[in-house]
C-alpha positions in Angstrom: -5.0 23.1 2.5 -8.6 23.7 0.8 -10.0 20.7 -0.5 -6.4 19.1 -0.7 -6.1 15.8 0.4 -2.6 14.9 0.3 0.5 17.4 -0.5 3.7 16.5 -1.3 6.5 18.6 -1.7 9.8 17.8 -3.4 9.8 14.9 -1.1 13.3 12.7 -1.1 14.1 9.7 0.9 17.5 7.9 1.1 18.5 4.4 2.1 21.9 3.0 2.5 23.1 -0.4 1.0 25.7 -2.5 3.1 28.0 -4.2 0.5 30.3 -6.0 3.3 28.9 -7.5 6.5 31.7 -9.6 8.1 34.8 -8.2 9.6 36.8 -10.2 7.2 35.0 -8.7 4.1 35.3 -5.1 5.9 39.0 -5.6 6.1 39.4 -6.7 2.7 37.4 -3.9 1.3 39.1 -1.2 3.3 42.4 -2.5 2.1 41.8 -2.6 -1.6 39.8 0.8 -1.1 36.4 -0.6 -2.1 33.0 1.1 -0.7 31.6 -0.7 2.4 28.1 0.8 1.7 26.3 2.9 -1.0 23.2 5.1 -0.7 20.7 5.8 -3.4 17.3 7.7 -3.6 14.3 5.4 -3.4 12.1 8.5 -3.7 13.6 11.5 -5.5 12.2 15.1 -5.6 8.7 14.2 -5.7 6.0 16.5 -5.7 2.2 16.0 -6.2 -1.4 17.4 -4.8 -4.3 14.7 -4.4 -7.5 16.9 -3.6 -10.3 14.9 -1.5 -12.2 12.2 -2.9 -9.6 11.5 -6.1 -8.8 7.9 -6.5 -4.8 7.6 -7.3 -3.3 4.9 -9.1 0.5 4.4 -8.2 2.3 2.3 -11.0 5.7 1.5 -11.7 8.1 -1.5 -11.7 9.3 -3.5 -8.6 12.0 -1.0 -6.9 10.8 2.2 -8.3 10.2 3.7 -4.8 6.0 3.1 -5.1 5.8 1.5 -1.1 8.7 3.8 0.1 6.3 6.8 -1.2 3.2 5.0 0.6 5.3 4.8 3.8 6.0 8.6 3.3 2.2 9.5 3.4 1.3 7.3 5.6 3.7 8.7 8.4 5.6 5.0 8.6 8.9 6.9 7.2 10.0 10.5 7.3 11.3 12.4 4.4 14.9 12.9 4.4 14.0 16.4 2.1 10.5 18.1 1.4 7.3 18.0 3.3 4.4 16.1 3.4 0.8 17.1 4.5 -2.1 14.7 4.8 -5.7 16.0 6.0 -7.6 13.4 8.3 -7.5 10.0 9.7 -5.2 7.7 7.3 -6.1 3.9 7.0 -5.3 1.2 4.8 -3.0 -2.2 4.2 0.6 -0.7 3.5 1.9 -4.7 4.6 0.2 -7.7 4.8 -0.2 -8.3 8.7 1.9 -5.0 9.5 1.2 -4.4 13.2 0.0 -8.3 13.9 1.5 -9.7 17.2 2.1 -13.1 16.1 1.5 -14.8 19.7 -2.1 -12.9 20.0 -5.2 -14.3 18.3 -7.2 -12.8 15.5 -9.7 -11.7 17.6 -7.1 -9.9 20.2 -4.9 -8.5 17.1 -8.4 -7.1 15.6 -8.5 -4.8 18.5 -4.7 -4.2 18.4 -4.8 -3.1 14.7 -7.9 -1.2 15.1 -6.7 0.6 18.0 -3.2 1.5 16.0 -5.5 2.5 13.1 -7.1 5.0 15.6 -10.4 2.9 16.0 -11.8 3.4 19.7 -13.0 0.4 21.8 -16.5 1.5 20.9 -16.0 1.7 17.6 -14.2 -1.6 17.3 -17.0 -3.5 19.0 -19.7 -1.7 17.3 -18.2 -2.9 13.9 -16.6 -6.4 15.0 -19.0 -8.6 13.3 -18.9 -6.9 10.0 -15.1 -7.1 10.1 -14.9 -10.5 10.9 -18.0 -11.7 8.3 -15.8 -9.7 5.7 -12.4 -11.7 6.7 -14.1 -14.8 6.7 -11.5 -16.9 8.4 -14.3 -18.5 10.7 -12.9 -20.6 13.7 -9.6 -19.1 13.2 -10.3 -16.1 14.5 -9.3 -17.4 18.3 -6.4 -19.1 16.8 -2.7 -17.3 17.1 -2.1 -15.4 14.0 1.3 -17.1 13.9 -0.7 -20.2 12.7 -2.1 -18.0 9.9 -1.6 -18.3 6.3 -0.6 -15.5 4.3 -4.1 -15.5 2.7 -5.8 -15.1 6.1 -3.1 -12.4 7.1 -4.3 -10.5 4.2 -8.0 -11.4 4.9 -8.1 -9.9 8.4 -5.8 -7.0 7.7 -7.8 -5.6 5.1 -10.9 -6.4 6.5 -9.9 -4.4 9.8 -8.4 -1.7 7.8 -11.5 -1.2 5.4 -13.7 -0.8 8.3 -12.1 2.4 9.7 -13.8 5.8 9.0 -11.2 7.3 7.3 -10.2 10.3 4.9 -7.4 8.8 3.4 -7.5 5.2 2.3 -4.1 3.5 1.2 -4.0 0.2 -0.3 -0.4 -1.8 -1.1 -0.2 -5.1 -2.3 -4.1 -5.6 -1.1 -4.7 -7.8 -3.9 -1.4 -9.8 -4.5 -2.5 -12.5 -1.5 -5.7 -14.3 -1.6 -8.2 -16.1 -4.0 -10.2 -14.8 -6.8 -13.3 -14.1 -4.4 -11.8 -12.2 -2.0 -10.0 -10.0 -4.6 -13.5 -9.0 -5.9 -14.5 -8.3 -2.7 -11.6 -6.2 -1.7 -12.3 -4.2 -5.0 -16.1 -3.8 -4.5 -15.3 -2.6 -1.0 -12.7 -0.1 -2.3 -15.2 1.2 -4.8 -17.9 1.9 -2.2 -15.0 3.7 0.0 -14.3 5.6 -3.0 -18.0 6.5 -3.5 -18.2 7.5 -0.1 -15.9 10.7 -1.1 -13.1 9.3 0.6 -9.1 9.8 -1.0 -7.8 6.5 -2.3 -4.3 6.0 -2.8 -3.8 2.5 -4.7 -0.6 0.6 -5.6 -1.0 -2.1 -8.4 0.5 -3.3 -11.3 -2.8 -4.8 -12.6 -4.1 -2.3 -15.6 -7.6 -3.5 -15.3 -7.9 -2.9 -11.6 -6.0 0.7 -11.8 -8.6 1.4 -15.0 -11.9 0.3 -13.0 -10.7 1.9 -10.0 -9.0 5.2 -10.3 -9.3 8.5 -12.7 -5.7 9.6 -12.0 -2.4 7.8 -12.5 1.1 8.6 -11.0 4.3 6.5 -12.2 7.2 6.5 -10.7 10.7 5.6 -12.3 13.8 4.9 -10.1 12.2 7.3 -7.3 11.5 10.2 -9.8 7.9 10.7 -10.8 7.7 10.6 -14.5 4.1 10.5 -15.3 0.9 12.3 -13.7 -2.4 12.2 -15.4 -5.0 10.4 -17.2 -5.6 6.6 -16.5 -5.2 5.1 -20.0 -2.4 7.6 -20.8 -0.6 6.2 -17.7 -1.0 2.5 -18.4 0.6 3.5 -22.3 3.5 5.0 -20.8 4.1 2.2 -18.8 3.5 0.1 -21.9 1.0 -2.3 -20.1 -1.4 -3.9 -22.7 -4.9 -3.0 -21.4 -6.7 -3.0 -25.0 -9.8 -5.2 -25.1 -9.7 -6.3 -21.6 -12.7 -7.8 -20.2 -13.7 -9.3 -16.7 -11.8 -12.5 -17.3 -8.6 -10.7 -18.1 -9.3 -8.4 -14.8 -9.2 -11.6 -13.0 -6.0 -12.7 -14.8 -4.4 -9.5 -13.8 -5.4 -9.6 -10.3 -4.1 -13.1 -9.9 -0.6 -12.0 -11.4 -0.8 -8.7 -9.2 2.3 -8.1 -7.1 3.4 -5.3 -4.9 6.7 -3.5 -4.7 9.9 -4.5 -3.0 10.6 -0.9 -2.4 
């Protein structure tokens, strides 16, 4: 792969939608010769290469295939066609609270989630205080995470992921939940990781945070990669207004940021 960090080669992923769930509905649909399900390509023949240390912004409307592509790169999903090659350890947050066991405490989930992300027990112990300080969940550390708010889930999940020594960092919906100070802290930490030479793959709707974080933009539309290039051009391609943004605009956009459904 040379200095290539991620290679996505002609990748497609297909899903099925069920139209009729009950036996009666299925029987009626069969008599009327209506389809019981329909397949669709969430990711459709996508190819691109990411060099080690690049910071990529993945943009597109909800349902365009962004989260599916991220899960394919992470290995959570397997492509139906094509191949994906990645170099080194992958970490990140692709879903709030992913990998958390609801009946375990924050402390126990910290060790469990760290292990899932490839950290050794010694590595987790060494970074434990730093992870807890960043998450800032206080006395709730020893409370079952089933009692956590979505914001607390996000803080602990992001804090664990961001302290993994990874070659590739994937971030989806990182700033969708949480208060403004935490969002700023997340962006600052991601900038720190970026400057260490880690490859960043960042899904976002917020033009200002993509502009500040990334040096290249990919735009998905209905599963197809329709733009790959300069950040400003990518934002203009999506018709996101970004002219004249200042720090307050960044805050406003971060508050409105949502992750993709698919």
